[in-house]
N, C-alpha and C positions, 0 to 999 in steps of 0.2 A: 215751886217750880221744879226742882228735883227730887226724885225718889229717895226713900231711905232704905237701906238695908242694915238691918241691927245684927251684928256678930257677936256682940257681949254675950259672954258665959256659953257660947256654942264652939264647939270643936267638930271638923267635919270628919266623916269616915274616912279612913284611910285603907289603902289596899294589903298594907302587913301592920301586925302589931309592933309598936315601937317606929314606926315610921313618921315624918314630920306631917303635920296636917297638910290636907291638899284644898286650896281654895280656888283651884281653877275653875269650877263652875259656880263660884258664887257671884260673880259681877258678870252679867250677861253682855255680848256683844250685837253688833247691830247686824240684822240679817244681810247677807253678803253671799248670794249663791252664785258661786264660779260656775259650778257645774251647768246651771239652770241658762246662763250665758254664752255657754258654749254652744248651744243650738243657733242662738242669734249669730254669732261672730263666724262659725264656720262656712256660710255661705259668701260673706264678705270676704274672708281669706282667699277661698277659692276663685273668687271673683277677680281677685287682686294677681293670683296666680297665673290665671289663664288670659285675663284682659288687660292687666298691668295698668298703666297710668290713666287710659280711658275709665276703668272701673274707678278708680280713687277718685278723679274729677266726678263721676255721678254721685258717689258717697257723700263727698263734701257737698254737692247741691242738695242731697237728700237731708243730711244729718246737720249742715252748718249752714245752710240756707245761702249760698254763694259758691261760684264755681271759678277757681283761680285761673288767672290766663295761663299759667303753667305751672306744673307741680314742682320746679326749682326755682327758689326765689332770686330774683336777677339780683348781682352782686350791688347795682347803683340802688337798688330798693333797701338793701342793708345798710350801705353807707349814708344813705340818706336819713335812716333811721337814727343812726348815732349821731348825725349833725343836729338833729331833731331835738335829740334827747335834753331833758332838764338838766341844768348843771348839777343841781344838787342830787338828784337821783343818780348821775353819772358820779359824782364823789361817793355816795354810798355803795355803788357797785364796784369802783375801785378799791374800796376799803374792804369789801366784801371778799374780793378776789385775793387780794393781799393777804388777808389772815388765813383763808382757807388755804391757800399756796403755801405759805409756812409752815403750815402743820402738815399738809401732804408731802412736802419735801423730807421731812424728818420721818416719816412712814415709809418712804421707798426703801426696800430692801435689797442688799448687796448679795451677790453670790457666794455661796458659803463651799469652801473646798475641805473635803475629810480625805487625809491621806491616814489610810487604815493599816498599811504596811508597805515595806520599800517598793515602790512600783505599782502599788494598789492604790487607786484615787477616784473617788466619786465627787462630782462637782454638782451641788443642788442651784441651778440656773434659775434666775427670774426672768420670764419672757414675756413682753406685753402682748395683748391681743393686738391683730393686725389691723381691724377694722371694726368700729363700734357705731351703733345707730343709738342716739340719746333721744328721748322723748320726754318733751316739755308739755306739760296740761295748759289749755289756754280757753277752759270752758268756763266755770263760776268764777274763777278768778285768772288772771295772766300769770302765771308762775315764774316770773323773770328771775327769781332765785335759784330755781331749780335748774337754769341754765348753768350759773355758777357750779353749782352742787355736782352737776354732771359732768362739765368740760374741764374743769381742773383737775380732778385726780386722773382724768383719762389723759391729761396732757402730761403732768408729772409723771405717770406711768410709763409715758413713751410711746403711746399710741399713735401709730403712723396716720390713720385714715379717720378722721370724726365726722358723721354725717349727724344731723340734728333735724327734727320734724317736731312742728308744731300745727294747732288747728288752724284754719284760714279763718280769717275773721271779716264778717259782711262789711262791718263799718271800717274796714283798713283795706279796699279794693281786692279783698278775697287772699292778702297775704297775712301771715300771723301777726301777732299783737307787735306793734313798734318798738314797745320797751324790750321783749324777747329777741327782736331783730338787733336792736341796739348793743344788748348784750351779747351776742354773737359776734358783731363788729368788734368789740372791744377784747373779745378774747381770740380774735382772730379766725374764727370758725366760718369759713366762706361756703361750704355744702348745708344748706338749709331748704327744708321742702315745706310746703303747703300742705301737711295731711296730718288728719287727727285719729283718735280712736283705734279700732282694729285694723282698719285700712294701712293706717300707718306702719303699726307693728308687721303686717304682711308685706308692707313694700320694703321693710328691712330685710325681711325673711326670704322673699323671691327675687328681690329687685325690680323695678318697675322705672319706666323712662330712663333718665341719666342716673338713678341711685343705684348702685350696684349692692348685692347682696351683703350684709354685714355678719360677723362672727357672734357678736354679742350685742343684746338690747338691755339697756338700763334707763330707769327713770319713772316716777309715779304715773297713775292716769286712773280712770274711772273704771267700773266694772267690766266694761267691753273690753278696755285695754288688757286688763288684768287676763281674762278668759281667752285673748288673742294671744298672749303669752304664755299661759297654759297649753292651748292647741299647738303651738309652734315650737315649743321646747323640745331640745333635741336636735330640730333644723337649726336653731340659734340657740346661745346660751342668753339666760336670763338674769337679772338681779335677784328679784323675788317676785312674789304676787302680793303686792302690797294693796291692803282693804283701805277703810276708812281711818283717817286721822284720830289719833285719841291722845289724852293727857290723863296721868293720875299724878294728883298731889298728895303726898304724906304729910301732915299738918298736925301739929300739938297745941296746947292752948297759948305758946307763944307766938303763932303766926296772926298776921294781918288778914283780917276777914276781906279788906277790900281788895287787896292784893292777890289773894286767893280766887276771889271773884273774878277779877279782870283775866287771870289767867285760864281759868276756866272757859270763861267767854273767847279768849283769843282762838282755841282750838275749834270750838263749837261753831266759830264764824267761818270754817272751811267749808261745812258741808252738814245738811241735814242728818246725816247718818255719824257725823263724828261723834266721838265718845268724850265724855268730860268726867271724872270721878274724882271724888274727895274722900279719902281715908283718914279719920281722926277718932282721938279717943275724948275729944272735948265737944260735948252737946252743946255748949255756949258758942264753940267757934261754928257748928254747923248752923246754928241759928242765924247767928250774925252773916253767915255765907248766903245764907235764904234772903236775908233783908238786902245785901249788898245788890246779889243779882236781880232781884226785883227794881232796885234803883238805877243800876248799871244797863241792863238788856234793854230797856225802855230810851236810852240815850244812843243806843249803837245805830248803824246805818242798815245792818242787816237783821232785823228784827225777827222775821220770820224763820228765816234759817236758822238763827241762833236758837229761838225759843223750841224749836223742832228737834234740835240737838239735845239742849238740856233737859227737855221732857220725854225724850225717847228711852226706850228700855235698856239702851246701852250706857246711858249717863245715870249717875247717881250719887248721894252721899252714903258711904259705908262707917258704920259707927264700930270700934273695936275697943277691946278692954285697955290696952295700951301700946306702947310702941313696939313689942315683940310681935305681937298679933299683926299690926301693920305693917311691919317688914314682912311677916310671912305672907300676906294678902297680896302684896307688891310683887314679891318673888314669882308667886303664883301666875297673877295677873298678866306680867312681864310686858308692860306698857311700851309703845313706841317712845313716848316721853313721860319721865319720872321726875317731877319737881318734889324737893325735900324741904319744907317749910316748918323746922324743929330747932328746939335748942340743940346746939353740937350737931349743927346739920352735916357737917363734914365726916363725923364719926358714924352717921346713920348711912350715908351715903355709902360709906365704904363697907358697909354690909349687903349692899344689894347686888345680887348676882344676874337678875334677868330684867333687862331694860335697854331699850334702843339707845338711849342717852340719858343720863342723869343730870339733872340742874340743881345745883346745890345753893341754897339760900336764898333771900328775900330779893337779893339784886342779881338773880342769874333767870330770868323768865324763858320760856320755850321761843319765845319771840326772838330774843338774841340769839339763838342757835339757829332760827330759821334764815337769819342774813349774816351777821357779823362777827358770831362767837369764834369763828375760825373751826368750829365742828362742821359735819355734814349732816343735812336733815332729811337725806333721802335713807329711811330707817326701817326697819321691819315691823309690822303691824299684826294685830290677830295673835298675839301671843307667841308669835314665831320669834320673839327675842330671846328665848330659852335655848335656842339652837343656831341662830342666824345673827349675822352684824349687819351694821349700817353699811352705805356705800364708801368707799375708801379707794385708795390707790390700790390696795390689793385687789379690790373687784376687777381691775383691769389687767391684772398679772397672771400668768401660769407659771408654775412651777416644773421644771424639769431636771431629771437627774441626767448626768452625763459621766459614763464610766468607763474608764481607761486603766487597764491592766498590762504590764508587762508580760513576757514569756514567764519568768520567773515567780511572777506574782500569782499568775494564773495556776501554776504547776504547786506552788504552795497550798493552794485550797482545792485542786482539782480532785483529790479523793472524796472531801465533803459533797462535792456536787454531784459527783458519781453515785455515791452512795444514797444521798437524799433523792436523786432522779430515781433510781431504781427502786426506793422505796414507795414512789408514788407511781411504780408501773410505768415510767415511761423513758424506756432504754435509748429512744432517739436523743434524749435530752443528754443522757449520760455519754452516748457515743459522739455528741457535738464537742465534748470536752476530750474525751478519750483520743479522738482524732488527732489532736494536736502533739500528741506525746507518743512514745514508745512505753510499753507495759512497765518496763524497770523505771521510768520517769515520775510514775502516779503510784508505785508501791510505798507503803508507809515505811517510815524511816527504821522501824523496830522490827521490819519484816513480817508482821504480821498479816 
């Protein structure tokens, strides 16, 4: 079912002699052409800018086959969704919220004050974003867990105004999925909009109907949602341009093939473009995983979607010489989700530098992180984990330096400022300091 890439006995070319091997081009990813999608979303965003709520309603009818009664979801509809929520699902959401909130509270950074000299103070102040728009997909699967993953860190960061959008559902009278609405009610999010895709991102960027424009948009989505984020970035801040989900599993001969196969399937279930990659030095394990995939896929609900993912160019089994090469491949690939199924998995995980999140050992599947681990599942994809982080409290905070100097503190450093300003041929900068003193006040102490 999955193709094989054999790296045993091979070392890729590197840019410079002595550099570590670069495996970034070895494991291909799914085709995800955001640039091409820009041509599709540009007129959608422009229509929302000029026609507002009416345009969003038209696009909902076109793309979601339903025209909501209003853009804003009424409070009664949100409350009723919570009242109708299955008690076991509610218990799961309560636990997910509790665990994520606990980790988020520990992430919240405090202001840092630096006293550099008497009367010379710089405060590094953490300030929450004023207003955020959170996007929750409702297409192939109603990702209620994404409500939790977006809302909780925003609330802990202290964001004062939170709006959430999710696609209108034909089977729910044009409102977003009831479980998504119930999660909003649980978290106290009252401003919810029935809007999906590029039109939802444009609504956040420009404002429409009762939705005021926001400062930052977070949350995963399809290629058109991502393209809209790219197009409107600058007018709004964005968390990332997340592509199709992906899992990489580094495993040795000690791994349980049945568990490895089930975890590969779990991510393939998201999307035909999802990537599932196994990296192993054990041919026996690779063969056993193939057998398990044949058995397990046929028993899943979404056979067609999973088969397309596992059989796609973005998925495969990578055979390596040993653990050293496996770690090099994992760090080069920079997976959204990286599982470690090896002997002494903790020590192997400690050597991972590039991953959205690392899941250590046979009892830490990615599915745990999707819901109740206490970690966030909104993570960088497409190799971006080598430079970017997943969603967290920090995503909703800005840092600001507050500088406060007394007359004496400025005088102490004034000559340095003047000399550096003149070195840059910016005499006005120098004058802004010297104007505060007589010439004698800023002369060097040794008379030079």
